Structure formats: structure tokens, C-alpha cells
C-alpha positions as CSV (number, residue, x, y, z in Angstrom):
1,M,-27.6,-11.4,-63.3
2,S,-24.4,-12.3,-61.3
3,V,-23.8,-10.0,-58.5
4,V,-20.0,-10.0,-57.3
5,I,-19.7,-8.8,-54.0
6,P,-15.9,-8.2,-52.9
7,S,-15.1,-7.8,-48.3
8,Y,-11.5,-6.8,-47.3
9,R,-12.2,-7.9,-43.4
10,R,-15.9,-7.8,-43.2
11,V,-17.2,-10.7,-44.0
12,D,-19.9,-10.3,-41.3
13,R,-21.6,-7.4,-43.5
14,V,-21.7,-11.0,-46.4
15,P,-24.2,-13.5,-45.5
16,P,-27.4,-10.8,-44.8
17,L,-26.5,-9.6,-48.4
18,V,-26.5,-12.7,-50.4
19,A,-29.5,-13.7,-49.1
20,E,-31.5,-10.3,-50.0
21,Y,-29.9,-10.1,-53.2
22,L,-31.1,-14.5,-54.6
23,R,-34.4,-13.5,-52.5
24,Q,-34.7,-10.2,-55.5
25,G,-33.9,-13.2,-58.4
26,A,-30.3,-13.2,-58.6
27,D,-29.6,-16.0,-60.3
28,Q,-25.9,-16.0,-58.9
29,V,-24.2,-14.2,-56.3
30,V,-19.8,-14.7,-56.5
31,V,-18.2,-13.7,-52.6
32,V,-14.9,-12.7,-53.2
33,L,-12.7,-12.5,-50.0
34,D,-10.1,-10.2,-50.7
35,G,-7.5,-11.7,-49.1
36,P,-7.3,-14.7,-46.5
37,H,-10.2,-14.8,-44.2
38,P,-9.5,-17.4,-41.3
39,G,-12.9,-18.9,-40.1
40,W,-14.9,-17.2,-43.2
41,E,-16.1,-20.6,-43.3
42,H,-18.2,-20.5,-40.5
43,A,-20.1,-17.0,-41.7
44,L,-20.9,-18.1,-45.2
45,G,-21.6,-21.4,-43.6
46,D,-25.4,-21.2,-44.4
47,W,-24.9,-20.2,-48.6
48,L,-22.4,-23.0,-48.8
49,D,-24.1,-25.6,-50.6
50,D,-26.1,-23.1,-51.9
51,A,-25.4,-23.6,-55.9
52,R,-26.4,-20.1,-56.7
53,V,-23.7,-19.1,-54.4
54,T,-19.8,-19.6,-55.2
55,V,-17.1,-17.6,-52.7
56,S,-13.9,-17.1,-53.8
57,E,-11.0,-16.8,-51.1
58,L,-8.0,-14.4,-52.1
59,A,-4.0,-16.1,-51.0
60,V,-3.4,-11.9,-50.9
61,N,-5.5,-8.5,-51.0
62,G,-5.1,-6.9,-54.3
63,G,-7.8,-4.6,-53.6
64,L,-10.9,-3.7,-55.3
65,A,-10.1,-4.3,-58.9
66,L,-8.7,-7.3,-59.1
67,A,-10.4,-8.6,-56.2
68,R,-13.5,-7.7,-58.8
69,I,-11.8,-9.5,-61.6
70,E,-11.6,-12.7,-59.4
71,G,-15.7,-12.2,-59.1
72,L,-16.0,-12.0,-63.0
73,A,-13.8,-14.8,-63.3
74,N,-16.4,-16.7,-61.1
75,A,-19.4,-15.6,-62.8
76,R,-22.1,-17.7,-64.7
77,C,-24.1,-15.0,-66.1
78,D,-24.3,-12.6,-69.2
79,V,-25.0,-9.4,-66.9
80,V,-22.6,-8.9,-64.0
81,I,-23.5,-6.8,-60.9
82,C,-20.5,-5.2,-58.9
83,A,-21.7,-4.1,-55.6
84,D,-19.7,-3.1,-52.1
85,D,-20.2,-5.2,-49.3
86,D,-21.5,-1.7,-47.6
87,V,-24.1,-1.4,-50.2
88,E,-27.3,-2.4,-49.3
89,P,-30.2,-3.4,-52.4
90,H,-33.4,-1.5,-52.1
91,E,-36.7,-3.6,-53.2
92,G,-36.9,-3.8,-56.9
93,Y,-33.1,-3.4,-57.1
94,I,-32.8,-6.3,-59.1
95,D,-35.2,-5.5,-61.5
96,A,-33.9,-2.4,-62.3
97,H,-30.5,-3.9,-63.3
98,R,-32.2,-7.0,-65.7
99,A,-34.6,-4.2,-67.0
100,F,-32.3,-1.9,-68.5
101,H,-29.5,-4.5,-69.9
102,A,-32.9,-6.4,-71.3
103,T,-33.1,-3.6,-74.0
104,H,-29.2,-1.9,-73.9
105,R,-26.6,-3.6,-75.5
106,D,-22.5,-2.8,-74.8
107,S,-24.2,-0.1,-71.9
108,V,-23.3,0.4,-68.1
109,L,-25.9,0.8,-65.6
110,L,-25.1,2.9,-62.6
111,G,-27.3,2.8,-60.0
112,Y,-28.1,5.1,-57.0
113,M,-26.4,4.9,-53.5
114,P,-27.4,7.7,-51.1
115,V,-25.4,7.4,-48.3
116,A,-27.2,6.2,-45.0
117,L,-26.5,8.9,-42.7
118,P,-27.2,7.8,-38.9
119,P,-29.6,9.7,-36.9
120,K,-27.7,12.1,-35.1
121,R,-24.3,12.8,-36.0
122,G,-20.7,12.5,-34.3
123,S,-17.9,14.1,-33.7
124,D,-15.8,12.2,-35.8
125,D,-18.3,11.8,-38.8
126,A,-17.1,14.7,-40.7
127,P,-15.9,12.1,-43.9
128,T,-19.1,10.2,-44.0
129,Y,-21.1,14.3,-44.3
130,L,-18.4,15.1,-46.8
131,Y,-18.8,11.4,-49.0
132,A,-22.6,12.1,-48.6
133,R,-23.1,15.7,-49.8
134,E,-20.7,15.2,-52.9
135,Y,-22.2,11.7,-53.5
136,E,-25.4,13.7,-54.0
137,M,-23.7,16.7,-56.1
138,Q,-22.3,14.1,-58.6
139,A,-25.5,12.2,-58.7
140,Q,-26.6,15.9,-59.8
141,V,-25.0,16.0,-62.6
142,W,-25.7,12.4,-63.6
143,R,-29.5,13.4,-63.6
144,R,-28.9,15.2,-66.4
145,A,-25.4,13.3,-68.1
146,E,-24.5,12.2,-71.1
147,S,-23.2,9.1,-71.6
148,A,-19.8,10.0,-71.7
149,T,-19.5,12.3,-68.6
150,I,-21.3,9.2,-66.8
151,L,-18.4,6.9,-67.7
152,Q,-15.5,9.4,-67.5
153,S,-16.9,10.1,-63.6
154,L,-17.9,6.3,-62.9
155,W,-18.3,5.8,-59.0
156,G,-18.2,2.4,-58.0
157,G,-20.5,0.2,-55.6
158,T,-23.6,-1.0,-57.9
159,I,-22.9,-0.7,-61.5
160,S,-23.8,-3.7,-63.9
161,L,-22.2,-4.6,-67.5
162,P,-22.6,-7.8,-69.4
163,R,-19.6,-9.8,-68.9
164,A,-18.5,-9.9,-72.1
165,L,-17.7,-6.1,-72.0
166,Y,-15.9,-6.2,-68.6
167,E,-13.8,-8.9,-70.8
168,R,-13.2,-6.7,-73.6
169,A,-12.2,-3.5,-71.3
170,E,-9.8,-6.3,-69.1
171,E,-8.4,-7.7,-72.7
172,L,-7.8,-3.8,-73.6
173,K,-5.9,-2.7,-70.5
174,P,-6.0,-5.4,-67.5
175,S,-6.8,-4.2,-64.2
176,V,-4.2,-3.3,-61.7
177,R,-4.5,-2.5,-58.0
178,L,-5.7,0.9,-57.3
179,D,-6.4,2.1,-54.0
180,Y,-8.9,4.7,-55.5
181,N,-9.9,5.7,-58.7
182,E,-10.3,2.4,-60.0
183,D,-14.1,3.1,-60.9
184,L,-12.6,5.3,-63.1
185,D,-10.2,3.1,-64.7
186,L,-13.0,1.6,-65.7
187,G,-14.7,4.0,-67.1
188,L,-12.2,5.6,-69.7
189,R,-11.8,1.6,-70.1
190,L,-15.1,1.5,-71.3
191,I,-14.9,4.7,-73.4
192,E,-11.8,3.0,-75.2
193,L,-14.3,0.7,-75.9
194,G,-17.4,3.2,-77.1
195,A,-19.7,1.3,-74.7
196,R,-22.7,3.9,-73.2
197,A,-24.5,4.3,-70.0
198,S,-26.4,5.6,-68.0
199,F,-27.7,6.5,-63.9
200,D,-31.2,5.3,-63.0
201,E,-32.4,5.7,-59.4
202,R,-34.5,2.9,-59.2
203,A,-31.4,0.8,-58.8
204,A,-31.3,2.2,-55.9
205,A,-29.6,1.2,-53.0
206,S,-28.1,2.1,-49.2
207,H,-24.5,2.7,-49.0
208,H,-23.5,2.1,-45.1
209,H,-20.3,4.3,-45.8
210,V,-18.2,4.2,-42.3
211,R,-14.7,6.7,-42.4
212,H,-13.4,8.0,-39.6
213,L,-10.8,10.2,-38.9
214,A,-7.6,7.5,-39.0
215,G,-8.8,5.8,-41.8
216,Y,-9.8,9.3,-43.7
217,I,-6.5,10.3,-43.4
218,K,-4.9,7.0,-45.1
219,E,-7.6,7.4,-47.8
220,C,-6.8,11.1,-48.7
221,T,-3.0,10.0,-49.0
222,D,-4.4,6.8,-51.1
223,R,-6.1,9.6,-53.1
224,G,-3.0,11.5,-54.4
225,T,-1.1,8.5,-54.8
226,A,-4.4,7.3,-57.4
227,V,-3.8,9.7,-59.5
228,A,-0.1,9.0,-60.0
229,A,-1.2,5.5,-60.6
230,I,-3.9,6.7,-63.3
231,E,-1.6,9.3,-64.7
232,S,1.5,6.6,-65.6
233,R,-1.4,4.1,-66.5
234,W,-2.8,6.7,-69.3
235,N,0.0,8.7,-70.6
236,S,-2.0,11.4,-69.2
237,R,-3.9,13.1,-66.3
238,P,-8.0,13.4,-67.0
239,A,-8.5,16.8,-65.7
240,Q,-11.3,15.9,-63.0
241,L,-8.7,14.9,-60.8
242,T,-6.2,18.0,-61.3
243,P,-7.9,19.7,-58.1
244,V,-6.7,16.9,-56.0
245,V,-3.5,17.4,-55.9
246,E,-3.6,21.2,-57.4
247,I,-4.6,23.8,-55.7
248,P,-7.0,26.0,-57.7
249,P,-5.8,29.8,-58.2
250,E,-9.2,31.0,-56.2
251,Y,-8.6,29.0,-52.8
252,S,-7.8,30.4,-49.7
253,R,-3.8,31.6,-49.9
254,A,-3.7,30.9,-46.4
255,L,-5.2,27.3,-46.3
256,G,-3.3,27.4,-50.0
257,R,0.2,27.5,-47.6
258,M,-1.1,25.3,-45.1
259,Q,-1.7,22.3,-47.5
260,R,1.4,22.8,-49.5
261,L,3.3,22.5,-45.9
262,I,1.4,19.4,-45.0
263,A,2.4,17.9,-48.6
264,G,6.0,18.9,-48.0
265,R,6.3,16.7,-45.3
266,D,6.3,12.5,-45.7
267,D,4.6,12.1,-42.6
268,G,2.5,14.8,-40.1
269,G,4.5,17.6,-38.9
270,A,3.1,20.3,-36.6
271,V,0.6,21.6,-39.1
272,Q,-1.0,18.8,-39.7
273,W,-0.9,18.1,-35.8
274,A,-2.6,21.5,-35.5
275,A,-5.5,20.7,-38.1
276,V,-6.3,17.3,-36.7
277,A,-6.3,19.2,-33.3
278,A,-8.8,21.4,-34.6
279,Y,-11.0,18.6,-36.1
280,R,-11.0,16.7,-33.3
281,A,-12.4,20.5,-31.3
282,A,-14.6,21.4,-33.6
283,G,-15.9,17.8,-33.6
284,A,-16.2,18.4,-29.6
285,V,-18.4,21.4,-29.5
286,R,-20.2,20.8,-32.5
287,L,-18.9,22.6,-34.0
288,F,-19.8,21.1,-37.9
289,A,-19.1,23.4,-40.1
290,L,-15.6,24.3,-39.4
291,Q,-15.2,20.4,-39.2
292,D,-15.8,20.2,-42.5
293,R,-14.0,22.5,-43.7
294,V,-10.9,21.1,-41.5
295,A,-11.2,17.9,-43.3
296,R,-11.5,19.4,-46.6
297,M,-8.5,20.9,-45.6
298,L,-6.8,18.4,-45.5
299,R,-8.1,15.9,-48.4
300,R,-6.2,17.9,-50.2
301,A,-2.9,18.1,-48.7
302,L,-2.4,14.4,-47.8
303,A,-3.4,14.0,-51.3
304,M,-0.6,16.5,-53.0
305,R,1.8,14.2,-50.6
306,G,0.8,11.1,-52.0
307,Y,1.0,12.1,-55.0
308,R,4.6,13.4,-54.6
309,L,5.9,10.4,-52.9
310,A,4.3,8.7,-55.8
311,T,6.2,10.7,-58.4
312,A,9.2,11.7,-56.9
313,P,10.9,8.3,-58.2
314,R,10.0,9.1,-61.6
315,D,10.5,13.1,-61.8
316,A,13.8,12.0,-60.2
317,A,14.8,9.3,-63.2
318,A,13.7,12.1,-66.0
319,S,15.7,14.5,-64.5
320,A,19.0,12.9,-64.0
321,P,21.3,13.8,-66.1
322,R,22.2,11.3,-69.1
323,A,25.5,10.4,-70.7
324,P,27.5,12.3,-73.1
325,Q,27.3,10.3,-76.3
326,D,29.8,9.9,-77.6
327,P,30.0,11.7,-81.6
328,H,32.6,10.1,-82.3
329,P,32.6,6.1,-81.0
330,Q,34.9,3.4,-81.7
331,D,34.9,0.6,-83.3
332,T,34.7,-2.9,-81.7
333,R,34.4,-5.1,-84.0
334,P,37.4,-7.1,-84.0
335,A,39.0,-7.0,-87.3
336,R,39.3,-9.1,-90.0
337,A,42.0,-11.5,-90.9
């Protein structure tokens, strides 16, 4: 078992994870620093002489999908676990992955990683609480889902698969930078290869998800950009991504109008400012249900903006008038002597 841990600007989290994976019996831990990390040798110094640990520092930040491929290139074992640097494995984590792959070929194991919520909700914790609830809703689906459903909703951070299967997915369609939905992209490739997937809560970990409003705004915009990228990459849009960038017919007309106004601007604007002010005021007085509603409204609005900005050049090129074709083109070949 090779555990691949990409990390970007959170190298301080990595040493205890390396120690825990090795304590549980991982044969190799591959740390991929996704871009320059000056001083990383000091942070990881205790592990640099351990033959079981490989560290790779990328010259530029390439995103999670490409960092994992760098880890794949350095993995020596038959099975690769892809684990995020904010996911802490529980006891028996490695054993659960190892037992699964001992009896399943060309298969993916999706582990369970509920969010480790703080003991008391703060005034700017709505993104983390929304993520935690929606993750649990998705886990309920996985508990009764068939293989294809799991792969079509693959949620990265704690998955394992044979290294050879991952390499075949790269041969089918090499990874590209996707700032969101890189796990869905992998799932779609694995479906094309006929792979199978299972969900197992015994491969459990805690997800130390932290996202406040500023990071949430960027992440939501990235979600829309990623939907456009997935469309271009696969020549279609997976159905589950449509509600990310389109307002459902049954949605509130007033909130839908607000979402369209926010999405129609390239950045900021009065409606977004008012929504942010409402979010902060609701958090300050602990009206968390209201704060969650504002956060959800902002999520689609900002994703719609990201999608619009990403697809505008494509749409402009598609609608540009083409030069008329001459029905009787002149023969410009030189006359024969």
C-alpha cells in the first residue's frame, strides 16, 4: 500500500499523518508538495532518511489532480491510497483498504470521512457545516448505491485503487488541472474502463475541513469554472452538475433573481455585498439557519458566475458569423505551359 498525500501550503499537517500511516502498516508514504515550499526539509526532516517515505516538490502549483499523478509516478506498491492532507485516518484504516484489495480486482474503495466539527459553531463556520451535512447526505446514498453511482459521485480525499488501474485511467484521458470535481473526472474515466467501486465505513477517517467566507467565495466560483471544464473535457455535462450552474424551476423566484444578479457581474456588486453583510450579521447573532440559507444562495450564484466567465469565450466563438463561402472559387493553380 502506497499512500499519496498531496499538500499545498499546509506542510505542517503532514508529519503526523506520515507517522500514523506508517504506524498502521503502510508500505510507502509519498508526499507531494504542490508547488515550491521553502523550508519543507525542516518540517519533514524526521522522515527524510526513512526509505518508506518519498517527498516530491513540484516546481509550480498544478492542482490536486496533477499532484496525485506525481504521487502515482513515485508509488512503488500495487495499491495506491489517495489521501488529502486534512484527512486523519482512524485505527484500522490501512487494514480496511488492504483487505478490500486482497479480494477485489480493478476496483476502487471509497472510504468514509465525516467532517470533524468544532465543539461550538463560530460566526463564520457555515461553509464547513454545510459541507458536513451534504457529505452525510451523500454517504447515505453510497451506503445503498451500486458501483456506477459511487463512481459518478466520487468524493476524493480517501480512496484507494490498484496502481495499474490508475495508470490506465491516465492513458485513457490524462489528468488536467481542475480546481474542483477532479475526483468526479477520475470516476468518469474509471467507468469508461469498466472499474467497480465500493463504499466502506470501516475505512474511516476524520476530515478536518476548514473554510471561511473568503475561501468559500473563491471555491464557489471555482466550482462553476470546473463545470465548464468538465463539459469541454467530456463533451457533455454530468447531470448532477446541472443544479450547480442552473436554477431549478421550483427554486424561490426572489432568491433566483438575486442569484442571476450576482452571477451577471464579473465581480462583487451591491447584491453580493448585501448577501455578505447578511451572512456576517446572521453569524454574529447566531442565526445559523439564516446564515446557511445565505451561504447556499451565494454558492449557486457564484458558481453561475464562474461558469459564465469560463464559457463566454467558447460561446462567443460558436456564435461568431463565419465568412461566406464562395460558391465558385477561382482556380489559382498556375496555368500549364
